[in-house]
C-alpha positions in Angstrom: 121.3 -60.8 196.7 120.4 -61.0 193.1 122.6 -63.0 191.0 124.8 -61.1 188.6 124.2 -61.5 185.0 126.9 -63.1 183.1 128.0 -61.7 179.8 129.8 -63.5 177.3 132.6 -61.4 175.6 133.2 -62.3 172.1 136.8 -62.2 171.1 137.4 -60.8 167.7 140.5 -61.3 165.7 142.0 -58.0 164.1 143.3 -58.0 160.6 147.0 -56.8 160.5 146.7 -55.3 157.1 143.8 -53.0 158.1 145.8 -51.8 161.1 148.8 -50.9 158.9 146.6 -48.9 156.5 145.1 -46.9 159.4 148.6 -46.0 160.6 149.7 -44.9 157.2 146.6 -42.8 156.8 147.1 -41.1 160.2 150.8 -40.7 159.5 150.1 -39.0 156.1 147.6 -36.6 157.7 150.1 -35.6 160.4 152.8 -35.2 157.8 150.7 -33.0 155.6 149.8 -30.9 158.7 153.4 -30.6 159.7 154.4 -29.6 156.1 151.6 -27.0 156.1 152.7 -25.6 159.5 156.3 -25.6 158.3 155.4 -23.7 155.1 153.3 -21.2 157.1 156.2 -20.8 159.6 158.5 -20.0 156.7 156.1 -17.3 155.5 155.9 -15.8 158.9 159.7 -15.9 159.2 160.0 -14.2 155.8 157.5 -11.5 156.8 159.3 -11.0 160.0 162.6 -10.5 158.2 160.9 -8.1 155.8 159.4 -6.1 158.6 162.9 -6.1 160.3 164.3 -4.7 157.0 161.6 -2.1 156.8 162.2 -1.0 160.4 165.9 -0.7 159.7 165.2 1.3 156.5 162.8 3.6 158.5 165.4 4.0 161.2 168.1 5.0 158.6 168.9 8.7 158.4 167.4 10.6 155.4 169.6 11.1 152.4 170.2 14.3 150.5 169.5 14.9 146.8 172.2 16.6 144.9 173.2 17.5 141.4 176.7 16.5 140.1 178.6 19.6 139.0 182.1 18.0 138.3 183.6 14.5 138.6 187.3 14.1 139.5 189.7 11.2 138.9 190.6 10.9 142.6 187.2 9.5 143.5 185.7 12.8 144.5 183.0 15.0 142.9 181.6 18.5 143.2 177.9 18.5 144.0 175.3 21.2 144.6 173.0 21.0 147.6 170.7 23.9 148.6 172.6 26.3 146.5 175.9 25.3 148.1 178.8 23.4 146.5 180.5 20.5 148.3 183.4 18.2 147.3 182.4 14.7 148.3 183.5 11.1 147.8 181.6 8.5 145.9 181.5 4.7 146.1 184.1 2.9 143.9 181.3 1.0 142.1 180.2 4.4 140.7 183.6 5.0 139.1 183.1 5.4 135.3 179.4 5.7 135.7 179.1 9.1 137.5 178.9 12.0 135.1 178.3 15.8 135.5 174.6 16.9 135.5 173.5 13.6 137.0 171.2 13.5 140.1 172.5 11.5 143.1 171.7 10.8 146.7 174.1 11.6 149.5 174.6 10.0 152.9 173.3 12.6 155.4 176.3 12.3 157.7 179.3 11.7 155.5 177.7 13.4 152.4 179.3 10.7 150.3 177.5 9.7 147.1 175.6 6.5 147.6 173.7 6.0 144.4 172.6 7.6 141.1 168.9 8.3 140.9 166.5 9.5 138.2 166.5 13.3 137.6 163.9 15.2 139.5 161.0 16.5 137.4 160.7 20.3 137.1 163.0 23.2 137.8 163.4 26.8 136.9 162.9 28.2 133.4 165.8 30.2 132.0 166.7 31.6 128.6 170.1 31.1 126.9 171.3 34.6 125.9 174.8 33.8 124.8 177.0 30.8 124.1 180.6 30.9 125.4 183.8 28.9 124.8 184.5 25.7 126.9 181.0 24.4 126.9 179.7 27.5 128.8 176.6 29.4 128.3 175.1 32.6 129.7 171.5 32.3 130.8 168.9 34.8 132.1 166.6 33.9 134.9 164.2 36.4 136.6 166.3 39.3 135.3 169.6 37.9 136.6 172.3 36.4 134.4 174.4 33.3 135.2 177.3 31.4 133.6 176.7 27.7 133.4 178.9 24.9 132.1 177.0 22.3 130.3 177.6 19.3 128.0 174.2 19.6 126.5 173.8 21.1 123.0 172.2 24.5 123.4 171.9 27.6 121.2 171.2 31.3 121.8 167.5 31.8 122.3 166.8 28.3 123.7 164.7 27.8 126.7 166.2 25.5 129.3 165.3 24.0 132.7 167.9 24.7 135.4 168.2 23.6 139.0 167.3 25.9 141.9 170.9 27.2 142.1 171.0 27.9 138.4 174.2 26.0 138.1 173.1 23.0 136.0 171.0 22.6 132.9 168.8 19.6 133.3 166.9 19.8 130.1 166.9 21.8 126.9 163.3 22.7 125.7 164.6 24.2 122.5 163.4 27.3 120.8 160.0 28.1 122.2 157.4 30.1 120.4 157.7 33.8 121.2 155.2 35.2 123.5 155.0 38.2 121.1 152.8 36.7 118.4 153.1 37.9 114.9 149.5 38.9 114.1 148.0 38.2 110.8 147.1 41.6 109.5 143.5 41.9 108.4 142.7 43.7 105.1 142.9 47.4 106.0 143.4 49.5 102.8 143.7 53.2 103.2 140.2 53.7 101.9 138.9 52.0 105.1 140.0 54.9 107.2 137.9 58.1 107.2 138.6 61.6 108.2 142.4 61.3 108.2 143.4 62.2 104.7 146.2 64.6 105.7 147.7 62.1 108.1 147.5 59.2 105.6 149.2 61.3 102.9 152.1 62.1 105.3 152.4 58.5 106.5 152.5 57.1 103.0 155.1 59.6 102.0 157.3 58.9 105.0 156.8 55.2 105.6 155.7 53.6 102.3 158.0 55.4 99.8 161.3 54.0 101.2 160.0 50.5 100.7 158.4 51.2 97.4 161.5 53.0 95.9 164.5 51.7 97.9 166.8 52.4 94.9 166.1 56.2 95.1 166.8 56.3 98.8 170.0 54.4 98.2 171.1 57.0 95.6 170.4 59.9 97.9 171.9 58.0 100.9 168.7 58.8 102.7 168.1 56.5 105.7 164.9 54.6 106.3 162.7 55.8 109.1 163.1 53.9 112.4 160.0 54.9 114.2 156.9 57.0 114.4 154.6 58.3 117.1 150.8 58.3 116.8 149.2 60.5 119.4 145.7 61.9 120.0 142.5 61.3 121.9 141.2 57.8 122.6 139.2 56.1 119.9 140.3 58.2 117.0 142.1 55.5 115.0 145.7 55.2 116.2 145.6 51.4 116.3 143.7 51.3 113.0 146.4 53.5 111.4 149.1 51.2 112.6 147.3 48.1 111.2 146.8 49.9 107.9 150.5 50.7 107.7 151.3 47.0 108.2 148.8 45.9 105.7 149.8 48.3 103.0 153.5 47.7 103.5 152.8 44.0 102.9 151.2 44.8 99.6 154.2 46.9 98.5 156.8 44.3 99.5 154.8 41.4 98.1 154.2 39.7 101.5 150.4 39.3 100.9 148.0 39.3 103.8 149.2 36.1 105.4 152.8 37.0 106.1 153.3 37.8 109.8 154.8 41.3 110.2 152.9 42.9 113.1 154.2 42.6 116.6 151.6 44.2 118.8 152.0 44.7 122.6 150.4 47.0 125.2 152.8 48.9 127.3 151.6 47.5 130.7 152.3 44.0 129.4 156.0 44.8 129.4 156.1 45.8 133.1 157.1 43.1 135.6 157.5 43.0 139.3 160.9 41.3 139.1 163.9 43.5 138.7 165.3 43.2 135.2 162.4 41.3 133.7 160.9 44.4 131.9 164.2 45.1 130.3 164.5 41.4 129.2 161.0 41.6 127.7 162.1 44.6 125.6 165.2 42.7 124.4 163.1 39.7 123.5 160.6 41.9 121.6 163.2 43.5 119.4 165.0 40.1 119.0 161.8 38.5 117.7 161.4 41.4 115.2 165.0 41.1 114.0 164.7 37.3 113.6 161.4 37.6 111.7 162.8 40.3 109.4 166.0 38.4 108.7 164.2 35.1 108.1 161.5 36.2 105.8 163.0 39.4 104.4 159.9 41.6 104.8 159.1 44.6 107.0 158.2 43.9 110.6 156.3 46.5 112.7 156.7 46.7 116.4 153.5 48.4 117.7 153.5 49.5 121.3 150.1 50.8 122.5 149.8 53.0 125.6 153.5 53.7 125.3 153.5 56.3 128.0 153.0 53.5 130.6 156.6 52.2 130.1 158.5 55.1 128.5 157.8 57.9 130.9 160.3 60.7 131.3 163.0 59.6 133.7 163.1 61.4 137.1 159.3 62.0 137.3 156.7 60.4 139.5 156.9 58.9 143.0 158.9 55.8 142.1 161.1 56.2 139.0 163.6 53.4 139.3 161.9 51.2 136.8 161.7 53.8 134.1 165.4 54.7 134.8 166.3 51.3 133.5 163.5 50.5 131.0 164.0 53.7 129.0 167.7 53.3 128.5 167.1 49.7 127.4 164.5 50.8 124.9 166.9 53.5 123.6 169.7 51.0 123.2 167.4 48.7 121.1 166.3 51.6 119.0 169.9 52.6 118.3 170.7 49.0 117.4 168.2 49.1 114.6 170.5 51.2 112.4 171.7 48.1 110.5 168.2 46.6 110.0 166.1 48.5 107.5 163.1 46.2 107.8 162.0 47.1 111.3 159.7 50.0 112.1 158.6 51.0 115.6 155.2 52.6 116.1 154.3 54.1 119.4 150.7 55.1 120.2 149.6 57.2 123.2 147.1 59.8 124.3 149.5 61.2 126.8 152.5 62.1 124.6 153.7 64.7 127.1 154.7 61.9 129.5 157.1 60.2 127.1 160.8 60.7 127.7 162.2 63.3 125.2 165.2 61.1 124.4 162.9 58.6 122.8 161.1 61.2 120.7 164.2 62.8 119.3 164.8 62.6 115.5 166.8 59.6 114.6 164.7 57.4 116.8 161.1 58.5 116.4 161.3 60.3 113.0 157.7 61.0 112.5 155.2 62.4 115.0 151.6 62.3 113.7 148.6 63.6 115.6 145.4 61.6 115.1 142.8 64.3 115.7 139.1 64.1 116.4 137.1 64.1 113.2 135.5 67.3 111.9 132.2 67.4 109.9 133.9 66.0 106.8 135.7 63.3 108.7 132.5 62.3 110.5 130.7 62.0 107.2 133.5 59.8 105.8 133.5 57.5 108.9 129.7 57.2 108.8 129.9 56.3 105.1 132.4 53.5 105.8 130.5 51.9 108.6 127.1 52.1 106.9 128.0 50.3 103.7 126.1 47.2 102.6 123.3 47.4 105.2 119.5 47.0 104.6 117.7 50.3 104.9 114.0 51.2 105.3 111.9 52.6 102.5 112.2 56.3 103.6 116.1 56.1 103.5 116.1 54.4 100.1 113.6 56.9 98.7 115.5 60.0 99.9 118.8 58.5 98.8 117.4 57.9 95.3 116.1 61.5 95.1 119.5 62.9 96.1 121.3 60.8 93.6 123.5 59.1 96.1 123.9 55.6 97.7 121.9 55.1 100.9 125.0 54.9 103.1 126.4 58.2 101.6 123.0 59.9 102.0 122.7 58.8 105.7 126.4 59.8 106.4 125.7 63.3 105.0 122.5 63.7 107.0 124.1 62.5 110.3 127.2 64.7 110.0 125.0 67.7 109.3 122.8 66.9 112.2 125.7 66.3 114.7 127.5 69.5 113.7 124.4 71.7 113.7 125.0 74.9 115.7 128.3 73.4 117.0 131.1 76.0 117.4 134.2 75.4 115.3 136.7 73.1 117.0 134.3 71.7 119.7 134.6 68.0 118.8 135.3 66.6 122.3 132.4 64.1 122.1 133.2 62.8 118.6 135.6 60.0 117.6 135.6 57.1 115.3 134.8 54.8 118.3 131.8 56.9 119.3 130.5 56.9 115.8 130.9 53.1 115.4 129.3 52.5 118.8 126.2 54.7 117.9 125.8 52.8 114.7 126.0 49.4 116.5 123.2 50.7 118.8 121.1 51.7 115.8 121.5 48.2 114.3 120.2 46.8 117.6 117.1 49.0 117.4 116.4 47.7 113.9 116.8 44.1 115.0 114.5 44.6 118.0 111.9 46.2 115.7 112.1 43.3 113.3 111.5 40.8 116.1 108.6 42.8 117.5 107.0 43.2 114.1 107.8 39.6 113.1 109.4 40.7 109.8 112.1 38.6 108.2 114.5 41.4 107.5 115.6 44.3 109.8 115.9 47.7 108.1 117.9 50.6 109.4 116.3 54.0 109.5 117.5 57.6 110.1 115.7 57.6 113.4 117.7 54.6 114.6 121.0 56.5 114.0 119.8 59.6 115.8 118.5 57.6 118.8 121.8 55.7 118.9 123.8 58.9 119.0 121.7 60.6 121.5 121.6 57.6 123.9 125.4 57.4 123.7 125.9 61.1 124.2 123.7 61.0 127.4 125.8 58.1 128.8 129.1 59.9 128.0 127.9 63.2 129.6 126.9 61.4 132.8 130.5 60.0 133.0 132.0 63.5 132.7 132.4 63.8 129.0 135.0 62.5 126.6 137.7 65.1 126.6 140.8 63.0 127.4 
């Protein structure tokens, strides 16, 4: 057998200090690791506790939201939930803190108040129509009236936010701008209206004179007119007449052209699908007029166009319930105008036979004026007004100079004569201020089109443009069945 090799093992002597350092290093590493694990464990423990709290919160029954109506000294309160009133208890910690009109949360089972929360945003809009003693107010909401006790400072006419049960006012929005805007009346002197000289004379005598000479009316104890009816075919100047009345009254009373005195509304705008809302709109309309007249001490005109749509004779039609309440409300407002001499109601319609007779009786609507279709003279005047200050072609300028008249007067005479050629007396069904204005606008379009085609810098209106404009419009009207209504 081979002889085993012999190895010599060297014995080394270890340094005690190095061994101590190694132990300390390893011990520090393990300690840091233990500390890190401990810290991580604490985080896990905290997360676990939070999750447990979240689970408990999610398992908790939902709470109800309520409005505090009254607070009693015996530790109970009246709250409103889903339009129902409950008397519930509240936590002693809330004593002295809980007040009416606050929003709170209730325990679902016991219905006790658990905490005060921030008010919910939003609500129903209501209008304060009367302030009552003992911090109570009467509000109107969707045509219904409610009595609410509130500690908030509110005044008649304020807009407020109420809860769904209309028992608590959560916020006062103050006096809101009326939806019936006072229009700035444009400059409309009587000379801007053609073909209605007789009507203008009567209107000025009846409407303007009382404001121009109030002392004479006072001596004779003659009352001011309360209202007037303008009736006649469409497009003949009823709205223009109402605007002219407003403008000229402003000149007489010193209001100028900027003072608001014209409340204009179309009849269908008053109608509302909710019961009582139409009547409320009428009350607000007259209230706005009274406030404006009292504040600025100048005449205010309430102009209702298409009056037959809301003031129909009661007892007519398929469904008359709405008119049976709207008409009496309108009558009540008209009768209430006796003490206010600065309000004038003007109704406009082309179906005067549909309006309730009680409205049209003297003492309410004192003046009924027909705005007829223009005859030959009226047509000439209307053409003359609309044709002023326009550029004319050479032929028109030459003929006008030879006739000794201004071009617009010359064209007005020529057009009126041409339109009424061989026309039987009284057959004016296709003539109105609106049709004349429309035919002139068409004629202006032809002149502009010709200037673009000929590359001229200035369009010029000719007699042929006016004739073509009238004929084109007449053909369109005839295709639609005429213009007799």
